[in-house]
C-alpha positions, 0 to 999 in steps of 0.5 A, spaced: 496 415 482 496 412 475 501 413 469 495 416 466 493 420 471 500 423 472 500 425 465 493 428 465 496 432 471 502 434 467 497 436 461 493 440 466 499 444 468 502 445 461 495 448 459 495 452 465 501 455 463 499 456 456 493 459 458 497 464 462 502 465 457 496 467 452 493 472 457 500 475 458 500 476 450 494 479 450 495 484 455 502 486 451 498 487 445 498 494 443 491 497 443 486 497 438 484 503 434 477 502 437 480 502 444 485 508 442 479 512 439 475 510 446 480 513 450 481 519 446 474 521 447 474 520 455 480 524 455 477 529 451 470 529 455 475 529 461 478 536 459 471 539 458 469 537 465 475 541 467 475 538 474 476 532 478 475 531 486 479 526 490 478 524 497 484 521 500 486 518 507 493 519 506 494 525 509 500 529 508 502 525 501 507 530 498 506 527 491 499 530 491 502 537 490 506 535 484 499 531 482 495 538 482 500 542 478 502 536 473 495 534 471 493 542 471 499 543 466 498 537 462 490 536 461 488 543 463 484 540 469 483 542 476 485 537 481 482 538 488 484 533 494 480 533 500 485 529 505 482 526 512 482 520 516 479 514 513 473 513 517 472 521 515 472 519 508 468 513 509 462 517 512 463 523 508 462 519 502 456 515 505 452 522 507 453 524 500 450 518 497 444 518 501 443 526 499 444 524 492 449 529 491 456 526 490 462 531 491 467 526 490 470 523 484 475 518 486 477 515 493 484 514 495 484 509 501 487 503 504 485 496 501 484 492 507 479 496 511 476 502 508 476 501 501 473 494 502 468 497 506 466 502 502 466 497 496 461 493 500 456 499 501 456 499 493 459 506 493 464 505 487 463 503 480 467 499 475 473 504 473 473 501 466 478 500 461 485 503 462 491 504 457 496 502 463 492 496 466 496 491 464 503 494 467 500 492 474 504 487 478 501 481 479 501 482 486 497 488 485 492 486 480 485 490 479 479 487 481 475 492 476 473 497 481 479 498 486 485 500 482 492 499 486 496 505 486 501 504 491 503 500 498 506 502 504 511 497 507 513 496 514 520 493 517 525 494 523 528 501 524 535 500 528 540 504 531 547 502 527 551 505 533 548 500 538 545 494 533 551 492 529 551 487 523 552 481 527 547 482 532 541 485 528 535 481 527 535 477 521 528 474 522 522 477 525 523 471 530 530 474 532 526 480 536 525 474 541 532 474 543 533 476 550 538 481 548 532 486 546 528 485 552 526 492 554 529 495 548 524 495 543 520 501 542 513 499 538 507 502 535 501 500 539 500 493 536 493 493 539 490 499 535 489 500 527 495 503 524 502 500 523 502 496 529 495 493 528 498 491 521 504 488 524 500 484 529 496 481 524 501 479 519 506 476 525 500 472 528 498 469 521 505 467 520 507 465 527 501 464 531 499 466 538 506 463 541 510 468 538 506 474 540 506 471 547 513 471 547 514 477 544 509 480 550 515 478 555 520 482 551 516 488 555 515 492 548 515 500 549 508 502 546 508 509 543 503 512 537 508 518 536 511 515 530 516 521 527 518 522 535 519 514 535 524 514 529 528 520 532 528 517 539 532 511 535 536 515 531 538 519 538 540 512 541 534 512 546 532 505 544 536 501 539 530 498 535 523 500 533 517 496 530 514 497 525 517 502 521 515 505 514 520 505 509 517 512 507 521 515 514 527 513 511 528 520 506 527 524 513 532 520 517 538 520 511 544 521 514 542 519 521 545 513 524 539 508 523 538 502 518 531 500 515 532 492 516 528 487 512 527 481 515 528 474 511 520 473 511 519 479 508 515 486 509 508 487 512 504 492 507 498 496 506 496 497 499 492 503 497 487 503 492 483 508 487 476 507 486 471 511 482 465 513 486 458 512 484 455 518 481 461 522 480 460 529 477 466 528 473 467 521 471 471 522 465 476 526 469 476 521 474 478 515 470 484 520 467 486 521 474 486 514 475 490 512 469 495 518 471 497 514 477 499 508 473 504 513 469 511 513 470 512 520 472 507 519 478 509 512 480 516 514 480 514 520 485 511 515 489 517 511 489 522 516 491 517 517 497 519 510 499 512 508 497 512 501 493 510 502 486 504 498 483 507 498 476 512 493 473 516 498 469 523 500 472 523 507 475 529 511 475 532 517 480 530 513 486 535 512 492 538 505 491 537 503 498 530 505 498 529 502 491 532 495 493 527 495 499 522 496 495 523 490 491 523 485 497 518 480 498 511 482 501 510 478 507 502 479 508 497 484 509 491 484 514 484 481 513 479 486 514 474 480 516 479 478 521 481 485 524 476 486 529 478 479 532 486 481 531 485 487 535 481 484 541 487 478 541 492 483 541 489 487 547 488 480 551 496 479 550 499 486 550 496 488 557 
């Protein structure tokens, strides 16, 4: 490469840095009076609508109850939440669209499968400008339609009486240590869920050879997730994979530890999306903005979910907060998920 070309490359990189800096400066600018007026009108119209309906694939999310109360008391807007399996949410939205009468305003679903599928079916529309959109972390940027609300991260759950610090897995590859043969409890790697996410991410990171060797460790598959965590706490099995950070609040005081391997944590992001033809579009946008607020993000973080905004959040258990800052290892590719499940079924017979 010539000196001129090297200089040209340096200038290109410098220009890129300057461009990013300029973009960041634009995001940091206070909203214009026009933008403030436009948002004020959305809020006023949302209050007139008086109601917002969200279909959520996160069944049993404790923050939903607080959301209902706070949104009602703050804006006088009723929040109705239908919780169901992701496939049921997708089918309900499809049927309502076909009938030409949507009952849903906002979808809350996993990004890597259902939200993308519904998006490709053109069931969503752009959420438009939101005052807090610039507070999203870079790894959780919105594409204009799907708004990242939080993420579930997965690590290794270990019984601290049986797994001392000197032998605990420091890497996902340490699961191949002969000492753990027949001693690893696992969510089913051949099915959708945490197990399927773990299989896909480790396959991308280490290849099939890793899984062939892990299969020889004689994993004990079980889909009873809360029961699996309790089995590890009781010492029936020393390790459980993959365990969600959300479990730690319920396991507090028990002899267990959430281990973050050096490669990072597999994760699944959850998005909000504005349903096309929403009966309460302004209230829907207001709800999406509310999710990016410190109060809602803090509630999610306290549950062990990873917040998507860059603000520092108070009143979160320090142990959980530390894990939430861990490196994200990767997530699933929806276009490859069926192939991944087929490969998992082939390896883990």
